[in-house]
Kinemage of the C-alpha trace (Angstrom):
@kinemage 1
@onewidth
@group {chain A} dominant
@subgroup {mainchain}
@vectorlist {calphas} color= white
{ca met a 1} P -29.830 -24.642 -59.757
{ca asp a 2} L -27.120 -25.676 -62.029
{ca lys a 3} L -28.131 -24.866 -65.395
{ca gly a 4} L -28.362 -27.894 -67.060
{ca leu a 5} L -30.793 -28.669 -64.882
{ca glu a 6} L -32.562 -26.024 -64.922
{ca thr a 7} L -33.031 -26.212 -68.452
{ca ile a 8} L -34.580 -29.471 -68.479
{ca val a 9} L -36.870 -28.506 -65.996
{ca glu a 10} L -38.496 -25.285 -67.882
{ca lys a 11} L -38.203 -27.643 -70.818
{ca gly a 12} L -40.936 -30.035 -68.871
{ca leu a 13} L -43.033 -26.930 -67.036
{ca lys a 14} L -43.016 -25.931 -71.191
{ca phe a 15} L -44.123 -29.898 -71.713
{ca leu a 16} L -46.484 -29.650 -68.961
{ca asn a 17} L -48.159 -26.262 -70.118
{ca asn a 18} L -48.339 -27.410 -73.645
{ca gly a 19} L -50.866 -30.798 -72.175
{ca asp a 20} L -47.970 -32.786 -73.953
{ca tyr a 21} L -47.874 -34.382 -70.430
{ca glu a 22} L -45.760 -37.907 -71.041
{ca lys a 23} L -42.651 -35.777 -72.754
{ca ala a 24} L -42.646 -33.325 -69.104
{ca leu a 25} L -43.238 -36.627 -67.369
{ca ile a 26} L -39.932 -37.593 -69.062
{ca asp a 27} L -37.763 -34.277 -69.112
{ca leu a 28} L -39.240 -34.200 -64.630
{ca asp a 29} L -38.451 -37.880 -64.240
{ca lys a 30} L -35.164 -37.110 -66.417
{ca ser a 31} L -34.501 -34.275 -63.247
{ca ile a 32} L -35.391 -35.992 -60.448
{ca lys a 33} L -32.817 -38.544 -61.572
{ca leu a 34} L -29.990 -35.733 -62.108
{ca asp a 35} L -30.981 -34.124 -58.312
{ca ser a 36} L -33.413 -35.364 -56.576
{ca ser a 37} L -32.627 -32.166 -54.093
{ca asp a 38} L -33.906 -30.404 -56.550
{ca trp a 39} L -37.860 -29.222 -54.519
{ca arg a 40} L -38.836 -27.078 -58.455
{ca ala a 41} L -38.438 -30.989 -60.222
{ca val a 42} L -40.206 -32.543 -57.403
{ca ser a 43} L -42.962 -30.157 -56.940
{ca phe a 44} L -43.723 -30.579 -60.324
{ca arg a 45} L -43.316 -34.077 -61.370
{ca asn a 46} L -45.605 -33.937 -58.607
{ca lys a 47} L -48.525 -32.023 -58.633
{ca tyr a 48} L -48.625 -33.233 -62.874
{ca ile a 49} L -48.526 -37.510 -61.467
{ca ser a 50} L -52.101 -35.372 -58.824
{ca leu a 51} L -53.498 -33.855 -61.761
{ca phe a 52} L -53.495 -35.844 -64.794
{ca lys a 53} L -51.899 -39.940 -63.621
{ca gly a 54} L -55.343 -39.677 -61.584
{ca asn a 55} L -57.367 -38.454 -63.726
{ca gly a 56} L -56.939 -41.682 -66.227
{ca cys a 57} L -54.336 -40.025 -68.655
{ca cys a 58} L -51.446 -41.147 -70.262
């Protein structure tokens, strides 16, 4: 994984773990746009959607 992409994914995960879901979504979307084949970014974004968007959050 590209170092810049890795940094964006890590940042998104920190936001996700801290409950800042809107910022997490922004960074995870950004990482997918940079490399849509990166399974981590897609997986964490899908997890975000299922856990938080599905519960009426954000």
